[in-house]
C-alpha positions as CSV (number, residue, x, y, z in Angstrom):
1,M,0.0,0.0,0.0
2,R,1.3,3.5,-0.9
3,R,2.4,5.5,2.2
4,Q,0.7,8.9,2.6
5,S,2.9,11.9,3.3
6,Q,2.1,14.6,5.8
7,S,0.1,16.5,3.2
8,A,-3.2,14.7,2.6
9,A,-3.1,15.9,-1.0
10,T,0.0,14.1,-1.9
11,V,1.2,10.5,-2.0
12,T,4.8,9.4,-1.4
13,P,6.3,8.4,-4.7
14,R,7.0,4.7,-5.3
15,V,10.8,4.4,-5.9
16,W,12.8,1.7,-7.5
17,V,16.6,1.8,-7.3
18,L,18.3,-0.2,-10.0
19,L,21.7,-1.5,-8.9
20,N,24.4,-2.7,-11.2
21,H,27.9,-4.3,-11.2
22,R,29.8,-1.3,-9.9
23,A,30.1,-0.8,-6.2
24,G,30.9,2.9,-6.4
25,E,27.8,3.6,-8.6
26,N,25.6,1.5,-6.3
27,N,26.7,3.6,-3.3
28,Q,25.7,6.8,-5.1
29,I,22.3,5.3,-6.1
30,L,21.7,4.3,-2.5
31,A,22.9,7.6,-1.1
32,L,20.4,9.5,-3.1
33,A,17.6,7.1,-2.3
34,E,18.3,7.2,1.4
35,A,18.6,11.0,1.4
36,L,15.2,11.4,-0.2
37,G,13.6,9.7,2.8
38,W,11.1,7.9,0.7
39,P,10.6,4.1,0.9
40,F,12.4,2.4,-2.0
41,E,12.7,-1.0,-3.5
42,I,16.0,-2.4,-4.7
43,K,16.3,-4.2,-8.0
44,R,19.3,-6.4,-8.8
45,F,20.0,-8.0,-12.2
46,T,22.0,-10.9,-13.6
47,Y,23.4,-9.7,-16.9
48,R,23.7,-11.9,-20.0
49,R,27.1,-12.0,-21.6
50,G,27.6,-11.0,-25.2
51,V,24.5,-8.9,-25.5
52,P,25.2,-5.4,-27.0
53,Y,23.3,-3.5,-24.4
54,L,24.5,-0.1,-25.9
55,L,22.5,-0.9,-29.0
56,L,19.3,-1.8,-27.3
57,G,16.2,0.4,-27.1
58,A,13.6,-0.3,-24.5
59,S,14.4,-3.9,-23.7
60,L,15.2,-6.6,-21.1
61,A,17.3,-8.6,-23.6
62,A,20.5,-7.9,-21.6
63,I,19.4,-9.5,-18.4
64,D,18.5,-13.1,-17.3
65,R,15.0,-12.5,-16.2
66,L,14.8,-15.7,-14.2
67,R,17.8,-14.8,-12.2
68,S,17.0,-11.1,-11.8
69,D,14.5,-9.3,-9.6
70,P,11.0,-9.1,-11.1
71,L,9.9,-6.0,-12.9
72,T,6.1,-6.1,-12.6
73,P,3.3,-3.6,-11.6
74,P,2.6,-1.6,-9.6
75,W,5.0,0.5,-11.6
76,P,7.3,3.0,-9.8
77,D,6.9,6.8,-10.0
78,L,10.7,7.2,-9.9
79,I,13.6,5.1,-11.0
80,I,17.2,5.9,-9.8
81,S,19.9,4.2,-11.8
82,A,23.4,4.5,-13.2
83,S,25.5,2.7,-15.8
84,A,24.7,2.2,-19.5
85,R,23.8,-1.4,-18.8
86,N,20.6,-0.4,-17.0
87,E,19.4,2.3,-19.5
88,A,17.5,-0.2,-21.7
89,I,15.9,-1.6,-18.6
90,C,14.8,1.8,-17.4
91,R,13.3,2.6,-20.8
92,W,11.5,-0.7,-20.9
93,I,9.9,0.0,-17.5
94,Q,9.0,3.5,-18.6
95,R,7.4,2.2,-21.8
96,E,5.4,-0.6,-20.1
97,A,4.2,1.9,-17.4
98,A,3.2,4.4,-20.1
99,R,1.0,1.8,-21.8
100,D,-0.9,1.6,-18.5
101,G,-1.1,5.4,-18.4
102,H,1.5,5.8,-15.7
103,R,4.4,8.2,-15.8
104,V,7.8,7.0,-14.6
105,R,10.5,9.7,-13.9
106,L,14.0,8.6,-14.7
107,V,17.0,9.9,-12.7
108,H,20.4,8.8,-14.0
109,I,23.6,9.3,-12.0
110,G,26.9,9.8,-13.9
111,R,26.9,9.9,-17.7
112,P,24.2,8.2,-19.7
113,F,24.9,6.7,-23.1
114,N,21.5,7.7,-24.5
115,R,20.5,11.3,-25.3
116,L,20.2,13.5,-22.2
117,N,16.6,14.5,-23.1
118,R,15.5,10.9,-22.4
119,F,15.9,11.5,-18.7
120,D,14.1,13.7,-16.3
121,L,17.3,14.4,-14.4
122,V,20.9,13.5,-14.9
123,I,23.2,14.0,-11.8
124,T,26.8,14.3,-13.0
125,T,30.3,15.3,-12.0
126,P,33.1,17.1,-13.8
127,Q,35.0,14.1,-15.1
128,Y,32.2,13.3,-17.5
129,R,32.2,16.8,-19.1
130,L,28.5,16.9,-19.9
131,P,27.0,20.0,-21.4
132,R,24.8,22.4,-19.5
133,R,21.2,21.5,-19.8
134,P,18.1,22.2,-17.8
135,N,17.8,18.6,-16.8
136,V,21.5,18.1,-15.9
137,L,22.7,18.8,-12.4
138,H,26.5,19.4,-12.2
139,N,27.9,18.5,-8.8
140,T,31.4,18.9,-7.6
141,T,31.8,15.4,-6.2
142,T,29.8,12.1,-6.2
143,L,26.9,11.4,-4.0
144,H,27.9,9.6,-0.8
145,R,26.6,7.9,2.4
146,V,29.1,9.4,4.8
147,M,26.7,10.9,7.3
148,P,27.7,12.0,10.9
149,Q,25.3,9.5,12.4
150,R,26.8,6.6,10.4
151,L,30.3,7.6,11.3
152,A,29.4,7.9,15.0
153,G,27.8,4.4,15.0
154,E,30.7,2.8,13.2
155,A,33.3,4.5,15.5
156,A,31.5,3.1,18.6
157,R,31.3,-0.3,17.1
158,W,34.9,-0.6,16.1
159,Q,37.0,1.6,18.3
160,D,37.8,-1.1,20.8
161,R,39.2,-3.3,18.0
162,F,41.7,-0.6,17.0
163,A,42.5,0.6,20.5
164,H,45.9,-1.1,20.4
165,L,47.0,0.9,17.4
166,P,49.0,4.1,18.1
167,G,47.8,7.4,16.9
168,P,47.6,9.3,14.8
169,K,45.8,6.7,12.6
170,V,46.1,7.1,8.8
171,A,43.5,5.3,6.7
172,V,44.7,4.1,3.3
173,L,41.9,3.5,0.7
174,I,43.2,1.4,-2.2
175,G,41.3,1.4,-5.5
176,G,42.1,-0.5,-8.7
177,S,43.1,-0.1,-12.3
178,S,40.7,2.1,-14.2
179,G,41.0,4.4,-17.2
180,P,44.5,5.7,-17.4
181,Y,45.5,4.5,-14.0
182,V,47.3,1.2,-13.1
183,M,47.0,0.0,-9.6
184,N,49.3,-3.1,-9.5
185,A,52.0,-4.4,-7.2
186,V,54.5,-1.8,-8.3
187,A,52.1,1.0,-7.5
188,A,51.2,-0.7,-4.2
189,R,54.8,-0.7,-3.1
190,A,55.2,2.9,-3.9
191,L,52.0,3.7,-2.1
192,A,53.2,1.8,0.9
193,R,56.5,3.6,1.1
194,Q,54.7,7.0,1.1
195,A,52.0,6.0,3.5
196,Q,54.6,4.4,5.8
197,A,56.6,7.7,5.8
198,L,53.4,9.7,6.7
199,A,52.5,7.5,9.6
200,A,56.0,6.8,10.9
201,G,56.9,10.5,10.9
202,K,54.1,11.0,13.5
203,G,54.5,7.7,15.4
204,G,51.2,6.5,14.1
205,S,49.6,3.5,12.4
206,L,47.8,2.5,9.2
207,L,44.2,1.4,8.6
208,V,44.3,-0.2,5.2
209,T,41.5,-1.4,3.0
210,T,41.2,-2.5,-0.6
211,S,38.0,-2.1,-2.7
212,A,35.9,-4.0,-5.3
213,R,38.4,-3.2,-8.1
214,T,41.6,-4.1,-6.3
215,R,43.4,-7.0,-7.9
216,R,44.9,-9.9,-6.1
217,G,48.4,-9.4,-4.9
218,V,48.1,-5.6,-4.4
219,L,47.4,-5.8,-0.6
220,E,50.2,-8.3,-0.1
221,A,52.7,-6.1,-2.0
222,F,51.6,-3.1,0.1
223,L,52.0,-4.9,3.5
224,E,55.4,-6.2,2.6
225,N,56.7,-2.6,2.5
226,V,55.1,-1.4,5.8
227,E,56.8,-1.5,9.2
228,V,54.5,0.7,11.3
229,P,51.5,-1.0,13.1
230,V,48.8,-1.8,10.6
231,C,45.3,-3.2,10.4
232,A,44.4,-4.4,6.9
233,Y,41.1,-5.5,5.3
234,Q,40.7,-7.3,2.0
235,W,37.4,-6.2,0.4
236,R,34.7,-8.9,0.2
237,R,31.3,-8.5,-1.3
238,D,28.3,-8.0,1.1
239,D,30.6,-8.4,4.1
240,P,28.7,-7.2,7.3
241,D,32.1,-6.7,9.0
242,N,33.6,-4.4,6.4
243,P,35.4,-1.7,8.5
244,Y,35.4,0.9,5.7
245,F,33.2,3.5,7.5
246,A,34.9,2.8,10.8
247,Y,38.2,3.7,9.1
248,L,36.7,6.9,7.9
249,A,35.4,7.7,11.4
250,L,38.5,6.8,13.4
251,A,41.3,7.9,11.1
252,D,43.0,11.2,11.8
253,E,44.1,11.5,8.1
254,I,43.2,9.7,5.0
255,V,45.1,8.6,1.9
256,V,43.2,7.7,-1.3
257,T,44.4,6.4,-4.6
258,C,43.5,8.8,-7.4
259,D,41.5,6.3,-9.5
260,S,38.4,6.3,-7.2
261,L,36.3,9.4,-7.2
262,S,33.8,7.7,-4.9
263,M,36.3,7.0,-2.2
264,L,37.9,10.4,-2.6
265,T,34.5,12.0,-2.1
266,E,33.8,9.9,1.0
267,A,37.2,10.8,2.4
268,C,36.6,14.5,1.8
269,A,33.1,14.3,3.4
270,T,34.7,13.4,6.8
271,G,36.3,16.9,7.0
272,K,39.7,15.3,7.7
273,P,43.0,15.9,5.9
274,V,43.0,14.0,2.7
275,H,46.1,12.9,0.7
276,L,45.7,11.9,-2.9
277,F,48.1,9.2,-4.2
278,D,49.1,9.9,-7.9
279,L,49.2,6.6,-9.7
280,E,50.5,8.3,-12.9
281,A,53.6,9.5,-11.0
282,V,54.6,6.0,-10.1
283,R,58.0,5.1,-11.5
284,R,57.8,1.9,-13.5
285,S,60.5,-0.1,-15.1
286,P,60.2,-0.6,-18.9
287,W,60.5,-4.4,-18.1
288,D,57.6,-4.3,-15.7
289,W,55.1,-4.7,-18.6
290,H,51.5,-5.8,-18.0
291,P,48.3,-5.8,-20.1
292,E,46.9,-3.2,-17.7
293,R,49.6,-0.7,-18.8
294,L,48.7,-1.2,-22.4
295,R,45.0,-0.6,-21.6
296,A,45.9,2.5,-19.6
297,A,48.0,3.8,-22.5
298,L,45.2,3.2,-25.0
299,Y,42.8,5.0,-22.6
300,R,45.0,8.1,-22.5
301,W,45.1,8.0,-26.3
302,A,41.4,7.9,-26.4
303,M,41.1,10.8,-24.0
304,D,43.1,12.9,-26.5
305,W,41.6,11.8,-29.8
306,L,38.2,10.3,-29.3
307,P,34.9,12.0,-28.5
308,K,34.7,13.1,-24.9
309,R,31.6,11.1,-24.2
310,L,33.7,7.9,-24.6
311,T,36.1,8.7,-21.7
312,R,36.3,10.5,-18.4
313,D,38.9,12.8,-17.0
314,L,39.3,12.5,-13.2
315,S,42.1,15.0,-13.2
316,L,39.5,17.7,-13.5
317,V,38.1,16.8,-10.1
318,H,41.5,16.3,-8.6
319,R,42.6,19.8,-9.6
320,Q,39.3,21.4,-8.4
321,L,39.5,19.7,-5.0
322,A,43.2,20.7,-4.7
323,V,42.4,24.3,-5.5
324,E,39.6,24.3,-2.9
325,G,42.0,23.0,-0.3
326,R,40.1,19.7,0.2
327,V,43.0,17.5,-0.8
328,V,46.8,17.6,-1.2
329,W,49.0,15.2,-3.1
330,L,50.6,12.6,-0.9
331,G,54.0,13.8,0.0
332,E,52.9,17.4,0.2
333,T,52.3,19.2,3.5
334,A,48.6,18.8,4.4
335,R,46.8,22.0,5.1
336,P,44.7,22.5,8.2
337,V,41.0,21.6,7.7
338,T,39.3,24.8,6.7
339,P,35.6,25.8,6.0
340,L,36.4,24.6,2.4
341,N,36.8,21.1,3.7
342,P,33.9,20.3,6.1
343,P,31.6,17.3,6.2
344,S,29.7,18.9,3.3
345,L,26.3,17.7,2.3
346,T,25.8,20.4,-0.3
347,D,25.8,18.1,-3.3
348,I,23.4,15.6,-1.9
349,E,21.1,18.3,-0.7
350,R,21.0,19.9,-4.2
351,A,20.3,16.5,-5.7
352,T,17.4,15.7,-3.4
353,R,15.9,19.1,-4.0
354,R,16.0,18.6,-7.8
355,V,14.5,15.1,-7.5
356,R,11.7,16.4,-5.3
357,A,11.0,19.2,-7.8
358,L,10.2,16.6,-10.5
359,F,7.1,15.8,-8.6
360,R,5.9,19.4,-8.4
361,E,6.0,19.7,-12.2
362,Q,2.9,19.3,-14.3
363,P,2.8,15.9,-16.1
364,R,4.3,16.1,-19.6
365,I,2.7,14.1,-22.4
366,Q,5.7,13.9,-24.7
367,P,8.0,11.8,-22.5
368,L,5.2,9.3,-22.1
369,L,4.7,9.0,-25.8
370,N,8.4,8.8,-26.5
371,A,8.8,6.0,-23.9
372,A,5.8,4.1,-25.2
373,F,6.9,4.0,-28.8
374,S,10.8,3.8,-28.5
């Protein structure tokens, strides 16, 4: 049954959140859904290999329907999604609902593959270099779930387990190879040496975690080059004892590899000093060749020569955060936390306001027709 809001004249929108295969994007989707404060239903999918999902229109051809969550009426009023893989699914839901006379509003996080006017709202960040449009919200950083109450709860839950580690504690958030960045054992050793120097110089310790994209062997290579006291966690899917938010809560300073904008945003949201590790500055032997290095080189070529919509440029965000004083490059002197680096909720607040505004607009006939016949 639909839940009534405080105003008797309105009904709380029914919300579906469509998750995908990327942990960072899923965190952003859930962050927005949680911040809206409306009940929401999570939909997960098993994708079929070899299906050219970028070429699909309104279709479920890219998913295994028997192994995916059902998509049946009552249809949602709002879908929150990300990733090109889910765009055909969103359009299929919108089309089927339109045939029943029901309007579904689509909110896409990141950069859609389809035309921007197919979405009611696109919430994006600088690395995607999207144009200015009335239905595009340009945020500085990604949406996140780092809220004061969450940090306080995780700190209380975990602080006794880390009580033996000397302070100051430095959290090290390790990402993975992505775009022009290579996060392998060579990079892990370089990161370890710099993180070790940061903690050892202050008599502190390290709280280290990998992420969904971190390859095997990276954490081991890191730990082999660390002498200060350390607590390390190897990321596992759906692990209830993942200490990630506890690290953010209990760390005095945070180191983040530059490949992950999601982790960088979450680190900045704590209001603590944040050090950015530059993967492109890692010295690599010409004999240390790996397919990931070729992929990274091809990606850099694509950034220079192919259309911008096919790549992303995280350095745009890095530079902006550095100018604002929210981050420094690892090895530089960290600046004191200033009003430019608080636990800022500005972006998530702007996003929720824009989503809520979609339900104050008069219904538009054209999107329904477009969805029904595409």
